[in-house]
Biopython code that builds the backbone (N, CA, C, O; Angstrom):
import numpy as np
from Bio.PDB.StructureBuilder import StructureBuilder

atoms = [
    (1, "MET", "N", (0.894, -1.307, -0.080)),
    (1, "MET", "CA", (-0.060, 0.119, -0.116)),
    (1, "MET", "C", (0.956, 1.159, -0.163)),
    (1, "MET", "O", (0.958, 1.953, -1.104)),
    (2, "ASN", "N", (1.934, 1.236, 0.891)),
    (2, "ASN", "CA", (2.798, 2.266, 1.018)),
    (2, "ASN", "C", (3.412, 2.706, -0.437)),
    (2, "ASN", "O", (3.342, 3.833, -0.927)),
    (3, "SER", "N", (3.986, 1.629, -0.971)),
    (3, "SER", "CA", (4.791, 1.907, -2.514)),
    (3, "SER", "C", (3.697, 2.310, -3.270)),
    (3, "SER", "O", (4.065, 3.244, -3.984)),
    (4, "THR", "N", (2.531, 2.046, -3.450)),
    (4, "THR", "CA", (1.621, 2.363, -4.296)),
    (4, "THR", "C", (1.293, 3.888, -4.118)),
    (4, "THR", "O", (1.176, 4.615, -5.104)),
    (5, "MET", "N", (1.155, 4.332, -2.892)),
    (5, "MET", "CA", (0.721, 5.639, -2.669)),
    (5, "MET", "C", (2.036, 6.481, -3.153)),
    (5, "MET", "O", (1.871, 7.512, -3.806)),
    (6, "LEU", "N", (3.441, 5.984, -2.792)),
    (6, "LEU", "CA", (4.616, 6.603, -3.268)),
    (6, "LEU", "C", (4.685, 6.741, -4.793)),
    (6, "LEU", "O", (4.955, 7.844, -5.270)),
    (7, "LYS", "N", (4.453, 5.673, -5.596)),
    (7, "LYS", "CA", (4.368, 5.693, -6.957)),
    (7, "LYS", "C", (3.310, 6.741, -7.585)),
    (7, "LYS", "O", (3.575, 7.436, -8.566)),
    (8, "LEU", "N", (2.133, 6.766, -6.926)),
    (8, "LEU", "CA", (1.060, 7.778, -7.444)),
    (8, "LEU", "C", (1.593, 9.129, -6.961)),
    (8, "LEU", "O", (1.413, 10.058, -7.748)),
    (9, "TYR", "N", (2.162, 9.384, -5.912)),
    (9, "TYR", "CA", (2.677, 10.520, -5.575)),
    (9, "TYR", "C", (3.868, 11.264, -6.597)),
    (9, "TYR", "O", (3.812, 12.437, -6.966)),
    (10, "ILE", "N", (4.988, 10.249, -6.965)),
    (10, "ILE", "CA", (5.862, 10.573, -7.960)),
    (10, "ILE", "C", (5.124, 10.861, -9.388)),
    (10, "ILE", "O", (5.498, 11.815, -10.070)),
    (11, "LYS", "N", (4.219, 10.132, -9.755)),
    (11, "LYS", "CA", (3.515, 10.358, -11.055)),
    (11, "LYS", "C", (2.706, 11.855, -10.913)),
    (11, "LYS", "O", (2.666, 12.623, -11.874)),
    (12, "LEU", "N", (2.276, 12.074, -10.033)),
    (12, "LEU", "CA", (1.663, 13.270, -9.782)),
    (12, "LEU", "C", (2.557, 14.443, -9.818)),
    (12, "LEU", "O", (2.230, 15.493, -10.372)),
    (13, "GLN", "N", (3.642, 14.268, -9.246)),
    (13, "GLN", "CA", (4.662, 15.223, -9.169)),
    (13, "GLN", "C", (5.323, 15.586, -10.600)),
    (13, "GLN", "O", (5.793, 16.658, -10.980)),
    (14, "ASN", "N", (5.208, 14.367, -11.258)),
    (14, "ASN", "CA", (5.990, 14.393, -12.626)),
    (14, "ASN", "C", (4.963, 15.258, -13.620)),
    (14, "ASN", "O", (5.311, 16.204, -14.326)),
    (15, "LEU", "N", (3.763, 14.769, -13.520)),
    (15, "LEU", "CA", (2.811, 15.595, -14.319)),
    (15, "LEU", "C", (2.673, 16.891, -14.008)),
    (15, "LEU", "O", (2.518, 17.651, -14.964)),
    (16, "LEU", "N", (2.692, 17.447, -12.701)),
    (16, "LEU", "CA", (2.658, 18.777, -12.177)),
    (16, "LEU", "C", (3.692, 19.607, -12.775)),
    (16, "LEU", "O", (3.442, 20.713, -13.253)),
    (17, "SER", "N", (5.018, 19.011, -12.751)),
    (17, "SER", "CA", (6.216, 19.851, -12.981)),
    (17, "SER", "C", (6.682, 19.624, -14.571)),
    (17, "SER", "O", (7.795, 19.975, -14.962)),
    (18, "SER", "N", (5.654, 18.969, -15.470)),
    (18, "SER", "CA", (6.132, 19.028, -16.699)),
    (18, "SER", "C", (6.043, 20.239, -17.452)),
    (18, "SER", "O", (5.226, 21.125, -17.201)),
    (19, "GLU", "N", (6.923, 20.280, -18.419)),
    (19, "GLU", "CA", (7.094, 21.539, -19.153)),
    (19, "GLU", "C", (6.663, 21.214, -20.347)),
    (19, "GLU", "O", (7.204, 21.987, -21.137)),
    (20, "GLU", "N", (5.904, 20.403, -20.958)),
    (20, "GLU", "CA", (5.511, 19.923, -22.312)),
    (20, "GLU", "C", (4.382, 20.980, -22.783)),
    (20, "GLU", "O", (4.321, 21.452, -23.918)),
    (21, "GLY", "N", (3.624, 21.230, -21.868)),
    (21, "GLY", "CA", (2.527, 22.259, -21.932)),
    (21, "GLY", "C", (3.148, 23.746, -22.417)),
    (21, "GLY", "O", (2.665, 24.460, -23.296)),
    (22, "GLN", "N", (4.209, 23.990, -21.704)),
    (22, "GLN", "CA", (4.794, 25.358, -22.128)),
    (22, "GLN", "C", (5.171, 25.381, -23.499)),
    (22, "GLN", "O", (4.966, 26.342, -24.241)),
    (23, "ASP", "N", (5.765, 24.239, -23.856)),
    (23, "ASP", "CA", (6.341, 24.080, -25.304)),
    (23, "ASP", "C", (5.242, 24.364, -26.435)),
    (23, "ASP", "O", (5.388, 25.100, -27.410)),
    (24, "LEU", "N", (4.007, 23.548, -26.057)),
    (24, "LEU", "CA", (2.866, 23.620, -26.846)),
    (24, "LEU", "C", (2.343, 25.151, -26.975)),
    (24, "LEU", "O", (2.037, 25.595, -28.081)),
    (25, "VAL", "N", (2.257, 25.908, -25.842)),
    (25, "VAL", "CA", (1.952, 27.351, -25.845)),
    (25, "VAL", "C", (2.701, 28.151, -26.826)),
    (25, "VAL", "O", (2.202, 28.915, -27.653)),
    (26, "GLU", "N", (4.188, 27.851, -26.619)),
    (26, "GLU", "CA", (5.130, 28.664, -27.415)),
    (26, "GLU", "C", (4.947, 28.294, -28.751)),
    (26, "GLU", "O", (4.988, 29.237, -29.541)),
    (27, "TYR", "N", (4.736, 27.057, -29.277)),
    (27, "TYR", "CA", (4.479, 26.780, -30.648)),
    (27, "TYR", "C", (3.236, 27.381, -31.246)),
    (27, "TYR", "O", (3.179, 27.606, -32.455)),
    (28, "ALA", "N", (2.172, 27.664, -30.373)),
    (28, "ALA", "CA", (0.983, 27.973, -30.638)),
    (28, "ALA", "C", (0.968, 29.534, -30.967)),
    (28, "ALA", "O", (0.313, 30.074, -31.859)),
    (29, "LEU", "N", (1.914, 30.204, -29.966)),
    (29, "LEU", "CA", (2.140, 31.720, -30.402)),
    (29, "LEU", "C", (2.796, 32.053, -31.656)),
    (29, "LEU", "O", (2.564, 33.035, -32.362)),
    (30, "ILE", "N", (3.800, 30.951, -31.890)),
    (30, "ILE", "CA", (4.633, 31.317, -33.022)),
    (30, "ILE", "C", (3.727, 31.147, -34.247)),
    (30, "ILE", "O", (3.854, 31.945, -35.176)),
    (31, "VAL", "N", (2.837, 30.180, -34.310)),
    (31, "VAL", "CA", (1.873, 29.764, -35.346)),
    (31, "VAL", "C", (1.033, 30.910, -35.705)),
    (31, "VAL", "O", (0.800, 31.247, -36.866)),
    (32, "ALA", "N", (0.537, 31.560, -34.528)),
    (32, "ALA", "CA", (-0.518, 32.723, -34.481)),
    (32, "ALA", "C", (0.225, 33.792, -35.008)),
    (32, "ALA", "O", (-0.432, 34.483, -35.787)),
    (33, "LEU", "N", (1.455, 34.167, -34.820)),
    (33, "LEU", "CA", (2.193, 35.226, -35.174)),
    (33, "LEU", "C", (2.610, 35.119, -36.770)),
    (33, "LEU", "O", (2.666, 36.123, -37.479)),
    (34, "ILE", "N", (2.876, 33.877, -37.224)),
    (34, "ILE", "CA", (2.935, 33.582, -38.647)),
    (34, "ILE", "C", (1.700, 33.859, -39.505)),
    (34, "ILE", "O", (1.729, 34.427, -40.597)),
    (35, "SER", "N", (0.767, 33.461, -38.974)),
    (35, "SER", "CA", (-0.748, 33.448, -39.399)),
    (35, "SER", "C", (-0.974, 34.950, -39.550)),
    (35, "SER", "O", (-1.268, 35.373, -40.668)),
    (36, "LEU", "N", (-0.874, 35.711, -38.622)),
    (36, "LEU", "CA", (-1.136, 37.032, -38.662)),
    (36, "LEU", "C", (-0.405, 37.800, -39.782)),
    (36, "LEU", "O", (-1.010, 38.631, -40.459)),
    (37, "ALA", "N", (0.851, 37.527, -39.966)),
    (37, "ALA", "CA", (1.796, 38.039, -40.849)),
    (37, "ALA", "C", (1.430, 37.815, -42.200)),
    (37, "ALA", "O", (1.421, 38.645, -43.109)),
    (38, "ALA", "N", (1.106, 36.527, -42.249)),
    (38, "ALA", "CA", (0.400, 36.019, -43.772)),
    (38, "ALA", "C", (-0.848, 36.617, -44.092)),
    (38, "ALA", "O", (-1.108, 36.905, -45.260)),
    (39, "VAL", "N", (-1.728, 36.852, -43.067)),
    (39, "VAL", "CA", (-2.952, 37.455, -43.482)),
    (39, "VAL", "C", (-2.521, 38.963, -43.912)),
    (39, "VAL", "O", (-2.803, 39.291, -45.064)),
    (40, "ALA", "N", (-1.928, 39.809, -43.166)),
    (40, "ALA", "CA", (-1.744, 40.971, -43.608)),
    (40, "ALA", "C", (-1.078, 41.062, -44.965)),
    (40, "ALA", "O", (-1.472, 41.845, -45.830)),
    (41, "GLY", "N", (-0.013, 40.203, -45.131)),
    (41, "GLY", "CA", (0.648, 40.008, -46.527)),
    (41, "GLY", "C", (-0.453, 39.858, -47.647)),
    (41, "GLY", "O", (-0.447, 40.561, -48.658)),
    (42, "MET", "N", (-1.275, 39.016, -47.424)),
    (42, "MET", "CA", (-2.311, 38.503, -48.193)),
    (42, "MET", "C", (-3.164, 39.800, -48.644)),
    (42, "MET", "O", (-3.373, 40.052, -49.830)),
    (43, "ASN", "N", (-3.603, 40.544, -47.649)),
    (43, "ASN", "CA", (-4.306, 41.754, -47.981)),
    (43, "ASN", "C", (-3.652, 42.571, -48.861)),
    (43, "ASN", "O", (-4.315, 43.018, -49.797)),
    (44, "THR", "N", (-2.392, 42.892, -48.759)),
    (44, "THR", "CA", (-1.483, 43.805, -49.497)),
    (44, "THR", "C", (-1.272, 43.229, -50.902)),
    (44, "THR", "O", (-1.317, 43.966, -51.887)),
    (45, "LEU", "N", (-1.051, 41.968, -50.992)),
    (45, "LEU", "CA", (-0.959, 41.237, -52.334)),
    (45, "LEU", "C", (-2.302, 41.209, -53.179)),
    (45, "LEU", "O", (-2.341, 41.238, -54.409)),
    (46, "ALA", "N", (-3.366, 41.151, -52.352)),
    (46, "ALA", "CA", (-4.706, 40.984, -53.196)),
    (46, "ALA", "C", (-4.987, 42.415, -53.788)),
    (46, "ALA", "O", (-5.560, 42.508, -54.873)),
    (47, "GLY", "N", (-4.582, 43.560, -53.072)),
    (47, "GLY", "CA", (-4.745, 44.683, -53.583)),
    (47, "GLY", "C", (-3.966, 44.967, -54.830)),
    (47, "GLY", "O", (-4.455, 45.431, -55.860)),
    (48, "ASP", "N", (-2.794, 44.669, -54.659)),
    (48, "ASP", "CA", (-2.002, 44.719, -55.763)),
    (48, "ASP", "C", (-2.246, 43.924, -57.197)),
    (48, "ASP", "O", (-1.949, 44.295, -58.332)),
    (49, "ILE", "N", (-2.807, 42.856, -56.811)),
    (49, "ILE", "CA", (-3.262, 41.757, -58.076)),
    (49, "ILE", "C", (-4.756, 42.616, -58.611)),
    (49, "ILE", "O", (-5.048, 42.615, -59.807)),
    (50, "ASN", "N", (-5.482, 43.207, -57.751)),
    (50, "ASN", "CA", (-6.645, 43.671, -58.299)),
    (50, "ASN", "C", (-6.338, 45.001, -58.939)),
    (50, "ASN", "O", (-7.130, 45.355, -59.812)),
    (51, "THR", "N", (-5.388, 45.752, -58.677)),
    (51, "THR", "CA", (-4.916, 46.971, -59.355)),
    (51, "THR", "C", (-4.473, 46.570, -60.853)),
    (51, "THR", "O", (-4.814, 47.125, -61.898)),
    (52, "ALA", "N", (-3.596, 45.427, -60.676)),
    (52, "ALA", "CA", (-2.883, 44.775, -61.962)),
    (52, "ALA", "C", (-4.090, 44.409, -63.047)),
    (52, "ALA", "O", (-4.029, 44.798, -64.213)),
    (53, "PHE", "N", (-5.238, 43.584, -62.509)),
    (53, "PHE", "CA", (-6.110, 43.157, -63.509)),
    (53, "PHE", "C", (-6.952, 44.319, -63.777)),
    (53, "PHE", "O", (-7.566, 44.256, -64.843)),
    (54, "THR", "N", (-7.152, 45.494, -62.981)),
    (54, "THR", "CA", (-7.995, 46.589, -63.343)),
    (54, "THR", "C", (-7.250, 47.139, -64.540)),
    (54, "THR", "O", (-7.871, 47.280, -65.593)),
    (55, "ASN", "N", (-5.827, 47.497, -64.457)),
    (55, "ASN", "CA", (-4.975, 47.963, -65.505)),
    (55, "ASN", "C", (-5.031, 47.290, -66.898)),
    (55, "ASN", "O", (-5.183, 47.878, -67.969)),
    (56, "VAL", "N", (-4.873, 45.859, -66.688)),
    (56, "VAL", "CA", (-4.966, 45.209, -67.906)),
    (56, "VAL", "C", (-6.332, 45.169, -68.625)),
    (56, "VAL", "O", (-6.461, 45.094, -69.847)),
    (57, "GLY", "N", (-7.459, 45.233, -67.617)),
    (57, "GLY", "CA", (-8.873, 45.364, -68.286)),
    (57, "GLY", "C", (-8.942, 46.532, -68.747)),
    (57, "GLY", "O", (-9.562, 46.504, -69.810)),
    (58, "ALA", "N", (-8.547, 47.746, -68.422)),
    (58, "ALA", "CA", (-8.710, 49.077, -69.089)),
    (58, "ALA", "C", (-7.951, 49.070, -70.251)),
    (58, "ALA", "O", (-8.467, 49.529, -71.270)),
    (59, "LYS", "N", (-6.529, 48.520, -70.292)),
    (59, "LYS", "CA", (-5.934, 48.708, -71.453)),
    (59, "LYS", "C", (-6.592, 47.620, -72.750)),
    (59, "LYS", "O", (-6.481, 47.853, -73.954)),
    (60, "LEU", "N", (-7.162, 46.621, -72.248)),
    (60, "LEU", "CA", (-7.719, 45.654, -73.237)),
    (60, "LEU", "C", (-9.091, 46.458, -73.856)),
    (60, "LEU", "O", (-9.390, 46.447, -75.050)),
    (61, "SER", "N", (-9.819, 47.119, -72.848)),
    (61, "SER", "CA", (-10.887, 47.741, -73.385)),
    (61, "SER", "C", (-10.662, 48.840, -74.402)),
    (61, "SER", "O", (-11.442, 49.034, -75.335)),
    (62, "THR", "N", (-9.496, 49.597, -74.175)),
    (62, "THR", "CA", (-9.167, 50.659, -74.936)),
    (62, "THR", "C", (-8.598, 50.102, -76.371)),
    (62, "THR", "O", (-8.820, 50.774, -77.378)),
    (63, "SER", "N", (-7.851, 48.852, -76.465)),
    (63, "SER", "CA", (-7.516, 48.279, -77.655)),
    (63, "SER", "C", (-8.654, 47.808, -78.495)),
    (63, "SER", "O", (-8.676, 47.956, -79.717)),
    (64, "ILE", "N", (-9.616, 47.226, -77.790)),
    (64, "ILE", "CA", (-10.645, 46.619, -78.435)),
    (64, "ILE", "C", (-11.492, 47.702, -79.131)),
    (64, "ILE", "O", (-12.016, 47.441, -80.214)),
    (65, "THR", "N", (-11.651, 48.956, -78.528)),
    (65, "THR", "CA", (-12.295, 50.035, -79.039)),
    (65, "THR", "C", (-11.740, 50.643, -80.128)),
    (65, "THR", "O", (-12.452, 51.028, -81.055)),
    (66, "THR", "N", (-10.308, 50.804, -80.127)),
    (66, "THR", "CA", (-9.609, 51.343, -81.236)),
    (66, "THR", "C", (-9.804, 50.484, -82.356)),
    (66, "THR", "O", (-9.924, 51.067, -83.433)),
    (67, "ILE", "N", (-9.871, 49.120, -82.366)),
    (67, "ILE", "CA", (-9.815, 48.195, -83.320)),
    (67, "ILE", "C", (-11.249, 48.246, -83.990)),
    (67, "ILE", "O", (-11.445, 48.252, -85.205)),
    (68, "LEU", "N", (-12.119, 48.278, -83.108)),
    (68, "LEU", "CA", (-13.395, 48.223, -83.764)),
    (68, "LEU", "C", (-13.957, 49.786, -84.153)),
    (68, "LEU", "O", (-15.039, 49.929, -84.722)),
]
sb = StructureBuilder()
sb.init_structure("model")
sb.init_model(0)
sb.init_chain("A")
sb.init_seg("    ")
for serial, (resi, resn, name, xyz) in enumerate(atoms, 1):
    if name == "N":
        sb.init_residue(resn, " ", resi, " ")
    sb.init_atom(name, np.array(xyz, "f"), 0.0, 1.0, " ", f" {name:<3s}", serial, name[0])
structure = sb.get_structure()
């Protein structure tokens, strides 16, 4: 009985002093930061692509109008 209680106490101490959860939180924060940077970059990229397609569409419209 005494050895069982000692084993349970040691397992509980190992569980409470474990630092594995801290690593998981750090990785989650890194992933969140990368995701935020990607979203910000995608918004800028989307605006640039939209501007490029608008310019190409305007030039095509002008070219088609002059041909016709």
